[in-house]
Every structure is written in structure tokens, then in C-alpha cells.
RODRENPA-786351 format. One record per residue (C-alpha): x, y, z. Coordinates in steps of 0.02 Angstrom, whole numbers, plus 50000, padded with zeros to 5 digits. Each point is the difference from the previous one (the first is absolute). Layout:
[volum [X Y Z]]
...
# end
This chain:
[volum [50895 51441 45835]]
[volum [50053 50114 50151]]
[volum [50124 49849 50054]]
[volum [50079 50014 49815]]
[volum [50017 50186 50022]]
[volum [50067 49979 50181]]
[volum [50124 49887 49922]]
[volum [50058 50105 49866]]
[volum [50043 50138 50102]]
[volum [50090 49893 50127]]
[volum [50099 49912 49878]]
[volum [50048 50184 49919]]
[volum [50068 50051 50174]]
[volum [50134 49878 49980]]
[volum [50095 50109 49870]]
[volum [50018 50134 50107]]
[volum [50181 50056 49988]]
[volum [50113 50066 50136]]
[volum [50183 50085 49986]]
[volum [50121 50087 49877]]
[volum [49972 49940 49823]]
[volum [50105 49965 49857]]
[volum [49895 50094 49885]]
[volum [49980 50145 50106]]
[volum [50154 50030 50091]]
[volum [50039 50094 50150]]
[volum [50071 50158 49935]]
[volum [49975 50179 49969]]
[volum [49882 49981 49835]]
[volum [49809 49995 50008]]
[volum [49994 49814 49987]]
[volum [50083 49969 50168]]
[volum [49941 49873 50123]]
[volum [50090 49977 50154]]
[volum [49974 49932 50191]]
[volum [50017 50104 50149]]
[volum [50169 49993 50093]]
[volum [49891 49947 50163]]
[volum [49826 49994 50074]]
[volum [50007 50173 50054]]
[volum [49953 50102 49866]]
[volum [50007 50187 50021]]
[volum [49913 50110 49869]]
[volum [50016 50188 49966]]
[volum [49826 50062 49928]]
[volum [50057 50163 49914]]
[volum [49822 50017 49915]]
[volum [49854 50073 50063]]
[volum [49799 49997 49996]]
[volum [49923 49852 49940]]
[volum [50167 49926 49961]]
[volum [50061 50013 50171]]
[volum [49847 49922 50064]]
[volum [50003 49838 49906]]
[volum [50184 49978 50006]]
[volum [49975 49988 50206]]
[volum [49860 49901 49978]]
[volum [50091 49870 49904]]
[volum [50140 50005 50116]]
[volum [49893 49973 50134]]
[volum [49941 49857 49917]]
[volum [50138 49908 49959]]
[volum [50056 50014 50175]]
[volum [49823 49917 50064]]
[volum [49979 49879 49871]]
[volum [50185 49941 49946]]
[volum [50097 49987 50158]]
[volum [50136 50006 50045]]
[volum [50022 50150 49873]]
[volum [49980 50175 50098]]
[volum [49984 50143 49885]]
[volum [50023 50166 50112]]
[volum [50024 50191 49927]]
[volum [50155 50091 50018]]
[volum [50038 50183 49964]]
[volum [50169 50071 49926]]
[volum [50123 50004 50030]]
[volum [49995 49811 50067]]
[volum [50137 49902 49904]]
[volum [49923 49832 50036]]
[volum [49843 50038 49891]]
[volum [49960 49836 49891]]
[volum [49875 50081 49876]]
[volum [49974 50193 49958]]
[volum [49817 50016 49930]]
[volum [50004 50130 49852]]
[volum [49903 50072 49850]]
[volum [50064 50040 49857]]
[volum [49928 50049 49809]]
[volum [50098 49871 49886]]
[volum [49882 50016 49863]]
[volum [49933 49856 49906]]
[volum [50123 49874 50045]]
[volum [49880 49857 50023]]
[volum [50015 49982 50188]]
[volum [49865 50081 50126]]
[volum [50137 49970 50141]]
[volum [50171 49906 50027]]
[volum [50126 49976 50129]]
[volum [50179 50010 49957]]
[volum [50164 49999 50103]]
[volum [50069 50172 50038]]
[volum [50151 50069 49933]]
[volum [50148 49953 50106]]
[volum [49892 49851 50092]]
[volum [50080 49875 50100]]
[volum [49979 49821 49926]]
[volum [49993 49840 50081]]
[volum [49934 49823 49992]]
[volum [50025 49879 49826]]
[volum [49910 50017 49837]]
[volum [50028 49808 49997]]
[volum [49891 49972 50142]]
[volum [49877 50136 49992]]
[volum [50057 50080 50147]]
[volum [50071 50166 49926]]
[volum [49951 50156 50092]]
[volum [50049 50193 49978]]
[volum [49992 50125 50137]]
[volum [49921 50149 49965]]
[volum [49851 49960 49869]]
[volum [49908 50130 49919]]
[volum [49817 49980 49973]]
[volum [49926 50109 49864]]
[volum [49818 50033 49945]]
[volum [50003 50060 49822]]
[volum [49867 50165 50019]]
[volum [49997 50004 49791]]
[volum [49871 49857 50014]]
[volum [49897 50035 50155]]
[volum [49844 50092 49927]]
[volum [49982 49847 49897]]
[volum [50057 49850 50092]]
[volum [50014 50036 50186]]
[volum [49886 50156 50037]]
[volum [49919 49902 50160]]
[volum [50062 49985 50170]]
[volum [49959 49793 49978]]
[volum [50129 50006 49827]]
[volum [50127 50105 50094]]
[volum [49976 49867 50153]]
[volum [50026 49857 49873]]
[volum [50163 50062 49927]]
[volum [50072 50050 50165]]
[volum [49970 49822 50059]]
[volum [50073 49930 49836]]
[volum [50152 50102 49991]]
[volum [50036 49982 50209]]
[volum [49958 49803 49958]]
[volum [50145 50011 49868]]
[volum [50130 50097 50127]]
[volum [49975 49837 50126]]
[volum [50028 49875 49846]]
[volum [49826 49965 49926]]
[volum [49979 49980 49830]]
[volum [49868 50002 49875]]
[volum [49897 49846 50006]]
[volum [49924 49888 49867]]
[volum [49847 50057 49903]]
[volum [49895 49867 50096]]
[volum [50027 50144 50158]]
[volum [49935 50143 49913]]
[volum [49859 50021 50118]]
[volum [50083 49951 50158]]
[volum [50143 50111 50030]]
[volum [50060 50179 49986]]
[volum [50176 49912 49921]]
[volum [49898 49988 49848]]
[volum [50053 50117 49868]]
[volum [49924 50150 49916]]
[volum [50003 50011 49821]]
[volum [49989 50149 49892]]
[volum [49927 49907 49847]]
[volum [49877 49932 50015]]
[volum [49964 50109 50143]]
[volum [49986 49910 50164]]
[volum [50029 50063 50174]]
[volum [49957 49859 50128]]
[volum [49911 50037 50170]]
[volum [50071 49887 50101]]
[volum [50100 50088 50155]]
[volum [50086 49863 50093]]
[volum [50100 49835 49983]]
[volum [49933 49819 49965]]
[volum [50031 49873 50153]]
[volum [50135 49914 49895]]
[volum [50094 50176 49984]]
[volum [49996 50034 50181]]
[volum [50054 49823 50043]]
[volum [50140 50029 49882]]
[volum [50053 50161 50092]]
[volum [49986 49901 50157]]
[volum [50107 49872 49953]]
[volum [50134 50101 49935]]
[volum [50006 50145 50140]]
[volum [49986 49877 50131]]
[volum [50172 49921 49970]]
# end
């Protein structure tokens, strides 16, 4: 029985996806999915309290488990920041959080090759949903891991990966907020392969 469960998990990991996608292109919408333009990812943590703590934890986690990615914190007016983390109350838009290219961002890479990137990107927590969906440190950490993962090219995995990666999507209906706060081995391998080129 245990062997068959392990086999199912291993098989599902093969479906992890990486890179900018056709369905969620790299742009200024809340459905944006991009890669980063290099392995050195600067982040302006423009939030406080538990939000800042969980974003910093996730940054350190990516740096330690997903080499050669290095996420470092910068402050304004740094012109080279890759990602700015912000809070917004966007109402009931169906998104607990999202990343998107900033207005006036610089773009590069190729849609056809799934290497499209923009700089800078914005990572928004939607505080409209905070009380019901991410009131805890662990839930905020899951979101930080998920959205920072999008900024380096990780996409939503197949449904079979729900329990093994923070890149699993949360859902409003039915209410589902994953508890996993790091990425899968396959996703880390994809990050390594792409940014080691």
C-alpha cells in the first residue's frame, strides 16, 4: 500500500511546470506568470509585521533550497529591485494574492520559449481575504512561497501535487488554502536547470 502511494506522488511530480506560460502571460494583469531575468532576485519588502516575517522566511528558503537563486532584500530608491511586496484591498476578485509586471516594466525573453520576463514585478497580498483565508503566519508563508515562486518562473502544478508544494493554488470555492510552505524537488531541479545556464 505504501509503495503504491509513493509511486503516485513520484508520478505526479513529473507534471511540475516551469516558465512563462501561454495561459497566464507575463504582463500587468493579476494572471501574470514570468521568469526572473537572472538568478539574483532583489525584493523590496514593502509590508510590515507577520507579512514581512513570512516573506523574508520564504526568501531565505528559496536562497537555501533552490540554488542558484539568491533572494536579497533591498530598499527604495533602489532602481534594480526585481519584486516589490505590497498589501492591497482589491475586494472579492477571487485572488488571495498575485504577481504582475509593474506599469512601465522592462520586458525580455520569449513567449514562444517560455522565457518571458519583466522587471520590476509586484507581489500583492489581497487583504480583503485575510481574515477568512490567511490569518495565520503559516498561511501568509504559503502565499509568500507561492507568489515568489511565480516571480522566478514556477507555475501551478497538476492537481496530484496538492500536498507537496507551495505552488499549489488556493481556491476560494471550495475554501482551500494549502499548508505547504516550500517547493517540490522537481520544481527545485527546474529552477537549478534554468538559472544555471
